[in-house]
N, C-alpha and C positions, 0 to 999 in steps of 0.2 A: 560508541563503537559502530562502525559501518562495515557491513559485509557485502562485498560485490560478488555477484554470481556470474559465472562464465556464460551460461546459456539462459538463465532466467526462467527456469521451468518450475512447476509445482514440486516435482521430485527433488530438484536441487535445493529449493527453499526449505523443504522438509528436512533434508540431510543437514543443511547449514544450521537450521534451528536446533536440531538434535545435538549437534556439536556444541552450540552455544549453551544450551540448557544443561548439558552434562559437564561443562567446564568447571574449573575450581571456583570461579566467581561468576555464576550465571546471571544474566540480566534479569531485572524484575519487570521489564516491559519490552515489547517489540513493536516497531512501526514498519509495516511493509508497504511497498510502493505500487502494487497492483493487486487486483482481486485474486488472481491465480497464485500469487506469492503468499497472500494471506491464507489461502487454502492450505498451502504447504506448511505454514506456521501452525495452523490449527491442527493439522494431522500429526505433526511432531509432538505438540502438547498433549494430544489425546493418547498417543502411543506411550509417552512418558508418564502419563497421568499426573501432569504438573500444572500448576496455576501461575500464569504470568499475564500481565496486562497486554492486550493486543489491540492495536488500531491499524487499520488498513487505509490506503489511499485508493479511492475509487470504489464506489459501491458495486456490488455484484449480485447476480440473481440468487435468490434464496438466502442472502445474508441475514435477512430478518426472520427466516424460518428455522434457523438452527436452534438446537436446545438452548444454547446461550447465544443470542443473536450478536453478530459482529459489529462493533463500533467502527465507523469509517469516517474519513474526511472525503467529501464529494465536491465535485465542481460541475459547471455547466459545460459538458463535452461538446455540445453543438456550438456554443459560443467560442470555445477554444478552437474548434475546427474552422469556423468562419474567420477568426482573427489570423490563424496560421495561413489559411488560403489567401487572405487579403495581403499579408506580408509577402508571400511567395509571388503572387501575381504582380505586386508592385515592383519587386526585384526583377522579374522577367521583363517588365515594362521599362526598366532602366533606372529605377530608384537606387542610387548608390549612397544614400544617407548612412551615417554610422549606425551600427547595431544599437538597438534600444531594448529596454526591458519593459515587458508588458505583464502586469499582475492582474489576474482575474480573481474574483472572490471565491471563497470556498466555504463549506458548511460542515460542521461536525455533527454527525448523527450518532448520538450516544445510545447504544443498545445493550451494553452489559459487559463487553469484553475489555473495555478501556480502563477498568478498575482492577487493581491488584486484589487477588483473592476471589475472583469470580468463580462460579461453580465449574 
């Protein structure tokens, strides 16, 4: 199940998570694509006092300081920026090669919310 948010705010993520978790067949896990969306997911879970596995993409400040630290998938954002800038500058300089896929490594930082039944 994929939920697309119109504005991509913490509040919208919280409302969407609330809707998901109170549905007839709620998910057992949620993967969010940014730190502030993960915050919205956590808020909804706390308000509903429910336990669901949560993994966020991109680490965020204090993620490791929460009562149950947030499990995240993280990447080297500086390298991502360098590669994106290089591709853009190459295009500006006239590179008209076909689009290509670039894959950068990621790392799972397991902190406790990625398992079903966390506190």
